[in-house]
C-alpha positions in Angstrom: 126.0 82.2 83.1 124.9 85.5 84.6 124.1 85.4 88.3 120.5 85.9 89.4 119.8 89.3 90.7 117.3 88.4 93.5 116.8 92.0 94.5 115.5 92.7 90.9 113.1 89.7 91.1 111.7 91.0 94.4 112.0 94.7 93.5 108.3 95.6 94.2 107.5 92.8 96.6 107.7 95.1 99.6 105.8 98.1 98.2 103.8 99.8 100.9 102.1 102.4 98.7 103.0 104.9 101.4 100.2 103.5 103.5 101.9 104.6 106.8 103.2 107.9 105.5 101.7 111.0 107.1 99.6 108.9 109.4 98.2 110.8 112.4 97.6 109.4 115.8 93.9 109.9 115.5 93.8 107.9 112.2 95.7 105.0 113.7 92.6 103.8 115.6 89.7 103.6 113.2 86.4 103.0 114.9 84.6 99.8 114.3 87.6 97.9 112.8 88.5 94.5 114.2 92.1 95.7 114.6 93.5 99.2 114.5 96.2 100.5 112.2 98.4 100.9 115.2 98.0 97.2 116.1 98.6 96.1 112.4 101.7 98.3 112.3 103.1 96.7 115.5 102.1 93.2 114.3 104.0 93.8 111.0 107.1 95.0 113.0 107.1 91.9 115.2 106.5 89.6 112.2 109.2 91.2 110.1 111.7 91.0 113.0 111.0 87.3 113.3 111.2 86.6 109.6 114.4 88.7 109.3 116.0 86.6 111.9 115.1 83.6 109.9 116.6 85.1 106.8 119.8 85.8 108.6 120.0 82.1 109.6 118.6 82.3 113.1 117.2 79.4 115.0 114.1 77.9 113.6 111.8 79.2 116.3 108.1 78.9 116.0 106.3 82.2 116.5 102.9 82.3 118.0 101.1 84.8 115.7 98.7 85.7 118.5 101.7 87.0 120.5 102.5 89.5 117.7 99.3 91.4 118.3 99.4 94.1 120.9 96.4 95.0 123.0 97.1 98.7 122.9 94.8 100.2 120.3 96.5 103.5 119.7 99.9 105.1 120.1 100.5 107.4 123.1 101.8 110.2 120.9 102.5 111.2 117.3 106.2 110.7 118.1 105.6 107.1 119.2 103.7 106.5 115.9 106.4 108.0 113.8 109.1 106.0 115.6 107.1 102.8 114.9 106.7 103.7 111.2 110.5 104.4 111.0 111.2 100.9 112.5 108.8 99.3 110.1 110.5 100.9 107.0 114.0 100.1 108.5 113.1 96.4 108.7 111.9 96.4 105.1 115.3 97.9 104.1 117.0 95.2 106.1 115.0 92.5 104.3 115.9 94.1 101.0 119.6 94.0 101.9 119.4 90.4 102.8 117.7 89.6 99.5 120.4 91.5 97.6 123.0 89.2 99.2 121.3 86.0 98.1 123.4 83.7 95.9 122.3 80.7 94.0 124.9 78.6 95.8 123.4 79.1 99.2 122.5 75.7 100.6 119.3 77.1 102.2 118.3 79.3 99.3 114.9 77.6 98.9 114.2 78.3 102.6 115.2 81.9 102.2 113.0 82.3 99.1 110.1 80.8 100.9 110.6 83.3 103.8 110.7 86.2 101.3 107.5 85.0 99.7 105.8 84.7 103.1 106.9 88.2 104.1 105.7 89.7 100.8 102.3 88.0 100.9 101.8 88.9 104.6 102.8 92.5 104.1 100.5 92.9 101.1 97.6 91.5 103.0 98.0 93.9 105.9 98.8 96.9 103.6 95.5 96.2 101.9 93.7 96.3 105.2 95.2 99.6 106.1 94.5 101.1 102.6 90.8 100.1 103.1 90.6 101.6 106.6 92.3 104.8 105.5 90.1 105.1 102.4 87.0 104.6 104.5 88.2 107.4 106.8 89.0 109.6 103.8 92.7 109.9 104.6 94.1 107.9 101.7 93.7 108.4 98.0 91.2 106.5 95.9 92.5 104.4 93.0 92.1 107.1 90.4 94.3 109.4 92.6 97.1 106.9 93.3 99.5 107.8 90.4 99.7 111.4 91.5 99.9 110.4 95.2 102.8 107.9 94.6 104.6 110.3 92.4 104.9 112.9 95.2 
């Protein structure tokens, strides 16, 4: 029997559609939104760190989602924003590496698969929010422009 390639199963589960690429400081705080892109980015980083720890077999700590939201509405500089985006993508790479190491013999495989599912759903929800905010601001391609945008 051929081993299951979990990284292939979850190949596109962590697609971000380049939503944070080329994001400028002034775009990270859209006016009138309940949360800013900067707050969402930092929330995703905090959530991914927590879930990654769970994937690595860390203690089953409960996280208070409210504590993952920062009050700061915008980054202090472009460099701070770019560093946060780099951390975000680095965490996604770590999650993918963990998934690649999954084996069907792991005693806690069901728990790990549940965490991956939660991570993927959570990420897609917030990526959708950011896509909408950026489209409303005119800084992200519309659906008919996505193929060319993603190909670049």
